[in-house]
N, C-alpha and C positions, 0 to 999 in steps of 0.2 A: 538670329544668330544665335545659336545653342549655347548651352553651358559649356560645355568642351571646347568649342571656338573662342569663347571670352575669356576663357583660363590660360589658355594658351595665349594670346595677344598679351594678356596681361603680364604673364610671366616674362615674355621676350623683351615687353617695355621694361621691367623690373630690371632686368638683367643689363639692359642697356646703361643704367644709371648708376651699376656696381662698378667702382673704378677698378678693382680687382677681377672683373669680367673678363677670361680669355687668358690671364695670368698663371703660369705654373708656379710653385713654390720653387722651382728651379731657376726660373727666369726673375722672379723676385730677389733670391739670393742674390744670382749673378750681378744684376744691376745693384744692390746694396753694396756688394762688394768692390765693384766697379768705382760707386760715388764714394763712400768711405773705404775703409780698408778693414782687415779683421781685426786690429787693435780698436779703432774707434768704435766698430761694431759691439767689441764685448764690453765698453764702456757704456754705450747707450744701451744695450740689452745685454744684462747680466746673466749671462749662460755658458755654460763650460765649454760647448762646442763652436764658441766663437774665442775662447780663451786658449784651450789647450789644444795644439796641434790642429787647427781648424783647417775645415776643407767642405768643399761644397756636400759631397758625398755623405759625409758624418754628420752635417748639420742637416741635410734632407732627413736624415733615419732620426735622427732626434725629435726635430719639428713635426715629422707626421704621425707621431705617436705622443706628442706631448703639446695638446691642444692652447694650454695657456701662453705658451714660449712662441707658439706658430701665430697667437694673435697678437704679440708684442709685436714681431717682425713685421707681421703684416701692417700692424700701425706706423712703424718706424718707415717702410716703405711709402705708404700712402702722405706721412708726413713729407718725406724727401721729395716727393713728386710735387705736392702741394708748394713747396718751398718753406715749410714751416719750420723746418727743423734750425736750433740755435747756428749761429754762424761761429765756426772755428776760425783761428789764425792758423793755416797749414804752413804758411812761410816760416813762421816762427818754430814750428817744428822739425823744417827740413835744414834750416840753417844751423840748429843745434843739434842735429843727428840723433833724436830722441830714440830710445830703441823701445816699442811699447810693451816688449815683453819681459822688460828688466826686473819689473816689481814681482813677475811670477818665478822667476828662475831663484833656486837657492842655492 
């Protein structure tokens, strides 16, 4: 086997162990928003694009040019997938009709 054949097989083998392999940043954000919501995401990853007028488009723009924030979002996604995130009681939030944006309004 030549050196180039070995490196090719090693690359594909290592990619299969990467839990983010094949996931786009847009897919990651969509799953996070569906699982949590913008308010809870803003609490877990404190970045303004999740706090003020959040959208997939604005978040993608920010995360693509901000590596530290993207790393935090990817880590949150992996925690969610593994089920490692702290459990929050969403039933109490719904029954009290808490406005997650209230503290940000003036």
